[in-house]
N, C-alpha and C positions, 0 to 999 in steps of 0.2 A: 843857758837854762835848758834843762831837759824836759820834754813834754811827755808825760806818761801815756803809754798805749794800753788800752783795755782789750783783753782777749775775749772774744765772744764765742760761745759754743754753738753747735747746730741744734736747732730746736726740733722737737719730735714732728711737727707738721712738716718741716723741710725734708726731714728724713723720709717720711711717708710719700711725699711728692716725688722724691728722687727714685724711690723703690718703684712707684707706679709708673714713672717714665720708663725705667729699665724693663719693666714687665711688658709694657706696650711695645717697646722696641724689639724685645725678645720674641714676642708673639708674632711679630712681622718677619724678623729675620730668620728664625729657625726653620719655619716651614718653607721659606724660600730657598735656603741652603739644602734642605732636604730634597725638595723638587729638583734642584740643580744636580744634586749628587745622583738622584735616580735617572735623570735624563743623560747624564754623563755615562752612567753604566750601560744604558740602552745603546747609546751611540758606540761605545766601545765594543759591545757584544756584536753589533751589526757589522762593524769594521773587521773584527776577528773572523766572523763567519764568512764574509766575502773573501778574505784571504785563504781560509781553510777550504772552502768550496772549490775555489780555483786550483788550489794545490792538489786536492783529491782527483780533479779532472786531469791535471797535468800528469800525475803518477799513472792514471789509467791509460792516457794517450801514449805515454812513453813506454808502455808494456812492462812497467815495474812488477816483478814477481809473476808476470804473464797472467795478471788478474785484474778484475774490476776493483775500484777503490771507492769508498763512500764517506759520508759526513753525517755524524749524529748531532743534531742541533742542541739538544738538551744538556749534553755533556761537553760539547765542543771537541769532539774526537774524530779525527781521520782514521778510518779503519780499512783493513784489507778484506776484499771480497764483496759480496752482495747482501750480507745480513749481519747487522751489528750484534744481535743477540748471540749468534754462533760464530763470531769472528775469533781470530787468533790474536789475543790481546798484546802479544810481543811486538806486533807491528804498529800499535797505536801511536798516534801523535795528538797531543792534547793542548789546547788553550782553553782553560775552564771558563764558563760563562759566569759573570757576577751573580751572587746569590739573590740579589734584589730583582733580577730580570725575569720576566715571565715569557716562556717560549711557547708558541702555538703555530698553527699551520702545518707545513711540512716539517716533520721531525727527523726523518731519515731519507737520504738520497744515495744512490750509488751511480758510478759512471762506468760504462761498458769499456772493457779493454780494447785498446787501439783506437776505437772510435771517439770515446769520451762523451758518449750520448747519455744524458740523465734518465734515470729510471722513472722519473715522475716530474710533472711540470706544476708550477704554483709558486707560492710565497712561504718563506720562513718569516714569522713575525715575532719581533722582540718588542716587549712593552713594559711599561712601568705601571705601578699601582695607580698613578694619577691619570692614566690614560694615554700618555705619550708613547708613541711607537715608531719603529723603523722596520722596514721590510727588506728582504734579500730575494730577488726573483730568481726562480730556477726554471730555465727552459733552453732549448737547443741554440737559440739566437743570442741571448745575453751571455750564455756560458760557452761560446764557440771555442775560445781559447785560440791557440795557433792552428794554422790549417792543417787538416788531416789528410795525408796522401791516401789515394784510393787502394783498396785491395783490387787486384787486376789478374787477368789471365791472358795467355797468348796460346796460339795453336801453331805448331810447326809440322808441316807435312813431310814426313820421312819418305813416303812413297805414294804415288798415284798411278793407277793402271786402269784405262778405260777400254772395254771391249763392246763390239756392236755399237749401239746408240748411247753408250755411257758417255758422259760429258763433264764429270766432276772436275773442278779447278781448285787451286790452293787458295781458297778464300773462305771467310766466314760471314754469314749473313745474320745480323742480330736484331731480335725484336720484331715488333709488328710492321715496322718500316723497311726491314731486311737491310739495315745499314751495313755496308760493306766494310770488312776489316781485312786487309791483306795479311798474308802469312807472317808470323812473328811480330805483329803489331799488337800492343797491349790493349786489352778490352776491359774497361773499368767495371767493377762489380758494385763499388760504392761511391757515393758523392757526399762531401761534407760529413762523412761518418755514417750515413744512412745507406742501406741497400738499394741499388737500382733495380726496379721491378718492371719487367716487360709484360704487358697485358696479353700478348699473344706471340705467335711465331709463325713464320713463312717457311714452309718446308720444301716447296717445289723450286728449288734453286740449284744452280751449278756449283755446289760447294757444300759446306756443313752449315746447318742452321743452329743458332743458339738462342735460348730464352733464359734470361736471368730471373730467378725466383728468390724468395726469402730464405737464404741459407743454402741454396743449391743452384746448379746450373744444369739446364737440359740441352744436350747436344745430339743432333739428329742427322744421320746420313740418309738422305731420302732416296728411295728406289724409283718406282714408277716407270721402269724401263720395259721395252718391248722384248719379246722372245729373243734370246741370244744376247741381250745387253747385260753388261755387268760393270760395276765400279768397284775397284779395290783401293781402299785408303788405309795408310798406316800413319797415324798422326800422334804427336806428343803434346799433351795440354799441360802447361806449367802455370803455377800460381805465384803471385808476388805479394808480400806483406800479409801473408795468411798461410794456412795449410789445408790439405784436403783430408777430411775426417774419414770419409768412406765413399765408395762408388756403388751404384745399383744398376741393374738392367730394368728398364721400365716395361711392364707387361702390357700387351696390347698389339695393335696393328703393326707397330714399327719396333718390336722388341728384338734384341740380338739373339742369335741362335747359339745357346750354350757358351756364353762369353767367359765363363770362369772354369772351363774344364781343362785348361792348359793346352788345348789342341789348336794350333793354327795352320791353316792351309789356304789354298786359293779358292776353295769352294764356298758355297753360301753357308756352309756350317762351320767355316773356319774363322768366325769372330772371336776376338779375345780382348778382354778389358783388364788392364793390369795396373794396380796402384804401386808406385815406387816406394821402397822402404823408408825413405825420408819424408814421405807424405807431401812432397812438393810437386809431383807430376803424375800424369796418368798416360799409359799407352792405350790408344783407342785403335784397334784393328778391326776394320769392318769390311764386309763383302756384300754388296747389295745388288738385287736384281729388280724385281717388281716391288717387294716390300722393303722397308728401310730398317735401320738399326738405331737405337736410342741408348745413351748412357746418362745417368744422372750422377752429377759430381757434387757431393756435399762438402761445404767448405766453412772454415772459421777464420776470422781475422786474428792477427797476432801470431805468436809462436806456440808451438805444441807443448 
């Protein structure tokens, strides 16, 4: 015997209840998903920025194109040089920042050639409209990257001749403590990518005195000799991991006597300073008696 089944439809109240339940669930789920998506975009932007910032620094440290390299946070672009607006766009590398992400704080930073030192310190801030944010810190400590070998100089004494009470030796005395560097020993000009600065110089020494300044080196052959005393020094100063931009005679008590006239002799007027054609070394030929001779050597890191 078959038992008949009665098919029952869904009533309007039941439909309304179901719709109401879906509406409540949607109201809860959709904002949560939106928030998740925004935060995911912010996290992605920060991760991409960390990668691009480190790459820009690495390109600068490696001497790529013999130039600084930078990062522009709003566009996610690595660029050649120190200025995003005036860059050569053919060198651009880009990972675009998601359109939902708000960028604030540091918008543009570049890293110096060879040293990889950032042009500015602070934070790049990536944020979402709900207030969630991530930061990328820019400073010389957190973005140190691989160790940066120093720019350095050494002095080779081609000839020394003392007369009377002259007593010059083949040594270089550096900075306020007159630290001794023997002949052909490299003298660092930078440390961890930053120039080493000597606050003062000791000139009354039995050798050459050196003071490291920002972008140049002061080298002095001190006189202070009695009547009849003379010191003749012919020295070659060589730079490593950099180049010599130009040289100057420093006016004052210890300036050289016509050191660019092309005339070299044993007299006190026979000083001559000569920059090599490859900008990697300088000939410092000095003859001192009572007064000394000074040469200023202006240098840059990297390649010319």
